[in-house]
LUMLOLO-451936 format. One record per atom (N, C-alpha, C, O): residue number from 1; atom name; z, x negated, y negated. Coordinates in steps of 0.2 Angstrom, whole numbers. Example, Ala and Ser with C-alpha at 12.3 -4.5 7.8 and 13.67 -1.06 7.14 Angstrom:
REM residues 2
pos site zz xx yy
1 N 39 -66 28
1 CA 39 -62 22
1 C 39 -66 16
1 O 42 -71 17
2 N 35 -64 11
2 CA 36 -68 5
2 C 39 -64 0
2 O 40 -67 -6
This chain:
REM residues 90
pos site zz xx yy
1 N 323 -53 93
1 CA 319 -51 88
1 C 312 -53 89
1 O 310 -58 92
2 N 307 -48 87
2 CA 300 -49 88
2 C 297 -51 81
2 O 298 -47 76
3 N 293 -56 80
3 CA 290 -58 74
3 C 282 -58 74
3 O 279 -59 80
4 N 279 -56 69
4 CA 272 -56 68
4 C 270 -58 61
4 O 274 -57 56
5 N 264 -61 61
5 CA 261 -62 54
5 C 254 -58 54
5 O 251 -58 58
6 N 253 -55 48
6 CA 248 -51 47
6 C 244 -53 41
6 O 247 -55 36
7 N 237 -54 41
7 CA 233 -55 35
7 C 230 -49 32
7 O 226 -46 35
8 N 233 -47 26
8 CA 231 -41 23
8 C 224 -41 20
8 O 222 -47 19
9 N 221 -35 19
9 CA 214 -35 16
9 C 214 -30 10
9 O 218 -25 10
10 N 211 -32 5
10 CA 210 -28 -1
10 C 216 -28 -6
10 O 216 -24 -10
11 N 221 -33 -5
11 CA 226 -33 -9
11 C 228 -40 -11
11 O 224 -45 -9
12 N 232 -41 -16
12 CA 234 -48 -19
12 C 238 -52 -14
12 O 237 -58 -14
13 N 242 -49 -10
13 CA 246 -53 -5
13 C 241 -56 0
13 O 236 -53 2
14 N 243 -62 2
14 CA 239 -66 7
14 C 241 -66 14
14 O 238 -67 19
15 N 248 -64 15
15 CA 251 -64 21
15 C 257 -60 21
15 O 261 -59 16
16 N 258 -56 27
16 CA 264 -52 28
16 C 268 -54 34
16 O 264 -54 39
17 N 274 -56 34
17 CA 278 -58 40
17 C 283 -53 41
17 O 286 -50 37
18 N 283 -51 47
18 CA 287 -45 50
18 C 291 -47 55
18 O 289 -51 59
19 N 297 -45 55
19 CA 302 -46 61
19 C 305 -39 62
19 O 307 -35 58
20 N 304 -37 69
20 CA 306 -31 72
20 C 312 -32 76
20 O 313 -38 79
21 N 316 -27 78
21 CA 321 -27 83
21 C 318 -29 90
21 O 312 -28 90
22 N 322 -30 94
22 CA 319 -32 101
22 C 315 -26 104
22 O 311 -27 108
23 N 317 -20 103
23 CA 314 -14 105
23 C 308 -12 101
23 O 304 -8 103
24 N 307 -15 95
24 CA 301 -14 91
24 C 302 -8 87
24 O 297 -6 84
25 N 308 -5 87
25 CA 309 2 83
25 C 311 1 76
25 O 311 5 72
26 N 314 -5 74
26 CA 318 -6 68
26 C 315 -12 64
26 O 314 -17 67
27 N 314 -11 58
27 CA 312 -17 54
27 C 318 -21 52
27 O 323 -19 50
28 N 318 -27 55
28 CA 323 -32 53
28 C 322 -35 46
28 O 326 -36 42
29 N 315 -37 45
29 CA 314 -40 38
29 C 306 -40 37
29 O 302 -40 42
30 N 304 -40 31
30 CA 297 -41 29
30 C 297 -46 23
30 O 301 -45 19
31 N 292 -50 23
31 CA 291 -54 17
31 C 284 -55 16
31 O 280 -55 21
32 N 282 -56 10
32 CA 275 -57 8
32 C 274 -64 5
32 O 278 -67 2
33 N 267 -66 6
33 CA 265 -72 2
33 C 260 -70 -3
33 O 255 -67 -1
34 N 261 -71 -9
34 CA 256 -69 -14
34 C 258 -62 -16
34 O 263 -59 -14
35 N 254 -59 -21
35 CA 256 -53 -23
35 C 261 -53 -29
35 O 263 -58 -32
36 N 263 -47 -31
36 CA 268 -46 -36
36 C 275 -47 -33
36 O 278 -43 -30
37 N 277 -53 -34
37 CA 283 -56 -31
37 C 289 -51 -31
37 O 292 -50 -26
38 N 291 -49 -37
38 CA 297 -45 -38
38 C 297 -38 -34
38 O 301 -36 -31
39 N 291 -35 -35
39 CA 290 -29 -31
39 C 290 -30 -24
39 O 293 -25 -20
40 N 287 -35 -21
40 CA 286 -36 -14
40 C 293 -38 -11
40 O 294 -36 -6
41 N 297 -42 -15
41 CA 304 -43 -13
41 C 308 -37 -12
41 O 312 -36 -7
42 N 307 -32 -17
42 CA 311 -26 -17
42 C 309 -22 -11
42 O 313 -19 -8
43 N 302 -21 -10
43 CA 300 -18 -4
43 C 303 -20 3
43 O 305 -16 7
44 N 303 -27 3
44 CA 307 -30 9
44 C 314 -28 10
44 O 316 -27 15
45 N 317 -28 4
45 CA 324 -26 4
45 C 325 -18 6
45 O 330 -16 10
46 N 321 -14 4
46 CA 321 -7 5
46 C 320 -5 12
46 O 322 0 14
47 N 315 -9 15
47 CA 313 -7 22
47 C 318 -10 27
47 O 318 -8 33
48 N 321 -15 26
48 CA 325 -19 31
48 C 331 -14 34
48 O 334 -11 30
49 N 331 -14 40
49 CA 336 -10 44
49 C 334 -2 45
49 O 337 1 48
50 N 328 -1 42
50 CA 325 6 43
50 C 321 6 49
50 O 318 2 51
51 N 320 12 52
51 CA 315 13 58
51 C 308 12 56
51 O 306 14 50
52 N 304 9 60
52 CA 297 8 58
52 C 294 14 57
52 O 290 15 52
53 N 295 19 61
53 CA 291 26 60
53 C 293 29 53
53 O 288 32 50
54 N 299 28 51
54 CA 301 31 45
54 C 297 27 39
54 O 294 31 34
55 N 297 21 39
55 CA 293 17 34
55 C 286 18 34
55 O 283 19 29
56 N 283 19 40
56 CA 276 20 40
56 C 274 27 38
56 O 270 28 34
57 N 278 32 39
57 CA 277 39 37
57 C 278 39 29
57 O 274 43 26
58 N 282 35 26
58 CA 283 35 19
58 C 278 32 15
58 O 276 34 10
59 N 276 26 18
59 CA 272 22 14
59 C 264 21 16
59 O 260 19 12
60 N 263 24 22
60 CA 256 23 24
60 C 251 27 19
60 O 253 33 18
61 N 246 24 17
61 CA 241 27 13
61 C 242 26 5
61 O 238 29 1
62 N 248 23 4
62 CA 249 21 -3
62 C 244 17 -6
62 O 241 12 -3
63 N 241 19 -12
63 CA 236 15 -15
63 C 238 11 -21
63 O 244 12 -24
64 N 234 6 -24
64 CA 236 2 -29
64 C 230 2 -34
64 O 225 0 -33
65 N 231 6 -40
65 CA 226 7 -45
65 C 220 10 -41
65 O 220 15 -38
66 N 214 7 -43
66 CA 208 10 -40
66 C 207 8 -32
66 O 202 10 -29
67 N 211 3 -30
67 CA 210 1 -23
67 C 212 6 -18
67 O 216 10 -19
68 N 209 7 -12
68 CA 210 12 -7
68 C 216 10 -3
68 O 218 14 2
69 N 220 4 -5
69 CA 225 2 -1
69 C 230 -1 -6
69 O 229 -1 -12
70 N 236 -4 -3
70 CA 241 -7 -7
70 C 245 -12 -3
70 O 244 -12 4
71 N 249 -16 -5
71 CA 253 -20 -1
71 C 257 -16 3
71 O 259 -18 9
72 N 260 -11 1
72 CA 264 -7 5
72 C 260 -3 11
72 O 263 -3 16
73 N 254 -1 9
73 CA 250 2 14
73 C 248 -4 20
73 O 248 -2 26
74 N 247 -10 17
74 CA 245 -15 22
74 C 251 -17 26
74 O 250 -19 32
75 N 257 -17 23
75 CA 263 -18 27
75 C 264 -13 33
75 O 266 -15 38
76 N 262 -6 31
76 CA 263 -1 37
76 C 258 -3 42
76 O 259 -2 48
77 N 252 -6 41
77 CA 247 -8 46
77 C 250 -14 50
77 O 249 -14 56
78 N 253 -18 46
78 CA 256 -24 50
78 C 262 -22 54
78 O 263 -24 60
79 N 266 -17 52
79 CA 271 -14 56
79 C 268 -11 63
79 O 271 -12 68
80 N 263 -7 62
80 CA 260 -3 67
80 C 257 -8 72
80 O 258 -8 78
81 N 254 -13 70
81 CA 251 -19 74
81 C 257 -22 78
81 O 256 -24 84
82 N 262 -24 75
82 CA 268 -28 78
82 C 271 -23 83
82 O 272 -25 89
83 N 271 -17 82
83 CA 274 -12 86
83 C 270 -11 93
83 O 272 -11 98
84 N 263 -11 91
84 CA 259 -10 97
84 C 259 -17 102
84 O 258 -16 108
85 N 260 -22 99
85 CA 261 -28 103
85 C 267 -28 107
85 O 267 -30 113
86 N 272 -25 105
86 CA 279 -24 109
86 C 277 -20 115
86 O 279 -21 120
87 N 274 -14 113
87 CA 272 -9 118
87 C 267 -12 124
87 O 268 -11 130
88 N 263 -17 122
88 CA 258 -20 126
88 C 262 -25 131
88 O 260 -26 136
89 N 267 -28 128
89 CA 271 -33 132
89 C 276 -30 137
89 O 278 -33 142
90 N 277 -23 136
90 CA 282 -20 141
90 C 278 -18 147
90 O 282 -16 152
């Protein structure tokens, strides 16, 4: 399992923790510090076990009110960053 911590910008959440499968293709778990607790726990449950590419294509660009981003969008950035680290290590 590959783990990564991401500091989101422009949202209420202060940190996003990501765990990917050893090959970096599947989301094992996602958790948030701060933000809308119930909604962010639900997002973590919904994306667990899904392919990173699927989650990114579904949630990337999602906004929150007048903000140009959201916790879900920031999570996609965290997933992409974690996946790039896997590729760099290979």
